[in-house]
C-alpha positions as CSV (number, residue, x, y, z in Angstrom):
1,M,-48.8,-75.3,52.2
2,F,-50.6,-78.1,50.3
3,E,-49.8,-80.6,53.0
4,K,-51.5,-78.4,55.7
5,A,-54.6,-78.1,53.6
6,K,-54.6,-81.9,53.0
7,D,-54.2,-82.5,56.7
8,K,-57.1,-80.2,57.6
9,A,-59.3,-81.9,55.0
10,E,-58.4,-85.3,56.3
11,E,-59.1,-84.2,59.8
12,A,-62.6,-83.1,58.7
13,V,-63.2,-86.4,57.0
14,G,-62.1,-88.3,60.0
15,A,-64.3,-86.3,62.3
16,G,-67.2,-86.9,60.0
17,Q,-66.5,-90.6,59.9
18,E,-66.3,-90.7,63.7
19,Q,-69.6,-88.9,64.0
20,F,-71.2,-91.2,61.5
21,G,-70.0,-94.2,63.4
22,R,-71.4,-92.8,66.6
23,A,-74.7,-92.0,65.0
24,T,-75.0,-95.5,63.5
25,D,-73.7,-97.2,66.6
26,D,-70.8,-98.7,64.5
27,S,-67.8,-98.8,66.9
28,K,-65.4,-99.8,64.1
29,T,-66.3,-96.8,61.9
30,Q,-66.2,-94.5,64.9
31,F,-62.8,-95.8,65.9
32,E,-61.4,-95.6,62.3
33,G,-62.7,-92.0,62.1
34,A,-61.1,-91.0,65.4
35,V,-57.7,-92.6,64.3
36,R,-57.9,-90.8,61.0
37,K,-58.7,-87.5,62.7
38,N,-55.9,-87.8,65.3
39,L,-53.3,-88.9,62.7
40,S,-54.1,-85.9,60.5
41,Q,-53.8,-83.6,63.6
42,A,-50.4,-85.0,64.4
43,S,-49.3,-84.7,60.8
44,Y,-50.4,-81.1,60.8
45,A,-48.5,-80.4,64.0
46,V,-45.3,-82.0,62.6
47,N,-45.6,-80.1,59.3
48,D,-46.1,-76.9,61.3
49,A,-43.0,-77.6,63.5
50,V,-40.9,-78.4,60.4
51,D,-42.0,-75.1,58.8
52,T,-41.1,-73.2,62.0
53,I,-37.6,-74.8,62.1
54,K,-37.0,-74.0,58.4
55,S,-38.0,-70.4,59.0
56,K,-35.9,-70.0,62.1
57,T,-32.8,-71.6,60.5
58,S,-33.1,-69.7,57.3
59,D,-33.4,-66.4,59.2
60,N,-30.4,-67.1,61.5
61,P,-28.3,-70.0,60.3
62,V,-25.3,-69.7,62.6
63,P,-27.1,-70.8,65.8
64,A,-28.7,-73.6,63.9
65,L,-25.3,-74.8,62.7
66,L,-23.9,-74.5,66.3
67,V,-26.7,-76.6,67.7
68,A,-26.3,-79.2,65.0
69,A,-22.6,-79.4,65.6
70,G,-23.2,-79.8,69.4
71,V,-25.8,-82.5,68.8
72,G,-23.4,-84.3,66.5
73,F,-20.5,-84.0,69.0
74,V,-22.7,-85.5,71.8
75,L,-24.0,-88.3,69.7
76,A,-20.4,-89.2,68.6
77,K,-19.3,-89.3,72.2
78,L,-22.3,-91.4,73.3
79,L,-22.2,-93.8,70.4
80,G,-18.5,-93.9,69.7
81,G,-17.3,-94.9,73.2
82,R,-13.7,-96.0,74.0
83,H,-12.5,-99.5,73.3
């Protein structure tokens, strides 16, 4: 929960920095603000996806285990190869 709030605050700071750079015609500050804003949005999205996966797997662990086993099997076949 704290991570989401931190990401939203960082997004607001980045947006403000981007606007300040635009208002002062400082392209470096504007760019840094845009990067900061977009990174925090991406971080928020990743944290949200992780929370969703945690929720789904804790509610119904059997399908999650089957998917993990299937992914492991496929990776072993792809990376193991025959000599």
